[in-house]
C-alpha positions in Angstrom: -4.8 -3.6 -11.6 -5.8 -6.2 -14.1 -9.3 -6.4 -12.7 -11.6 -3.7 -11.3 -12.4 -3.9 -7.6 -15.8 -2.5 -6.7 -16.0 -0.9 -10.1 -12.6 0.9 -9.7 -9.1 0.2 -10.8 -7.3 3.0 -9.0 -7.7 5.2 -5.9 -8.9 2.1 -4.0 -10.0 2.7 -0.4 -10.6 0.4 2.5 -14.3 0.7 1.9 -13.9 -0.8 -1.6 -12.3 -3.9 -0.2 -14.9 -4.1 2.6 -17.7 -3.9 0.0 -16.2 -6.7 -2.1 -15.7 -8.8 1.0 -19.4 -8.3 1.9 -20.5 -9.4 -1.6 -18.3 -12.5 -1.2 -19.9 -13.2 2.2 -16.8 -12.6 4.3 -17.1 -11.4 7.8 -16.3 -7.7 8.0 -14.4 -8.0 11.3 -12.1 -10.6 9.9 -11.5 -8.7 6.6 -10.7 -5.6 8.6 -8.3 -7.5 10.8 -6.5 -8.9 7.7 -6.3 -5.4 6.1 -4.8 -4.0 9.3 -2.3 -6.9 9.5 -1.2 -6.3 5.9 -0.9 -2.5 6.4 1.2 -3.1 9.6 3.5 -5.5 7.9 3.8 -3.3 4.8 4.6 -0.2 7.0 7.3 -2.3 8.8 8.7 -3.4 5.5 8.8 0.2 4.2 10.8 1.3 7.3 13.4 -1.4 6.4 14.0 0.0 2.9 16.7 2.6 2.2 18.3 3.8 -0.9 21.9 2.7 -1.0 24.6 5.2 -1.7 26.2 3.5 -4.7 29.2 4.8 -6.6 28.0 6.5 -9.8 24.4 6.7 -8.8 22.7 9.7 -10.3 21.3 12.1 -7.7 18.0 12.3 -9.6 17.6 8.5 -9.4 18.3 8.6 -5.7 15.8 11.4 -5.2 13.1 9.5 -7.2 13.7 6.3 -5.1 13.4 8.3 -1.9 10.2 9.9 -3.2 8.7 6.5 -4.0 9.5 5.3 -0.4 7.8 8.4 1.0 4.8 7.9 -1.3 4.4 4.3 0.0 4.5 5.6 3.6 1.9 8.2 2.8 -0.5 5.8 1.1 -0.2 3.2 3.9 -1.0 5.9 6.4 -3.9 7.3 4.3 -5.4 3.8 3.8 -5.8 3.1 7.5 
């Protein structure tokens, strides 16, 4: 991230976003709803992603792409 959020620039958690929202004077309920909405949409988008079987695609590249998709699934689940 270009800017730190709640003093952090990685391993961000829901609570980090909630604390920044509170400092900004935003309603916690509304912020929580927006986070949930984003996570739901992101999870749906991830399920629509697949690694195409292209001629000449290196198996290592395909495995790395599949690992990245799995990592996205894990992080969305963990963030909830």
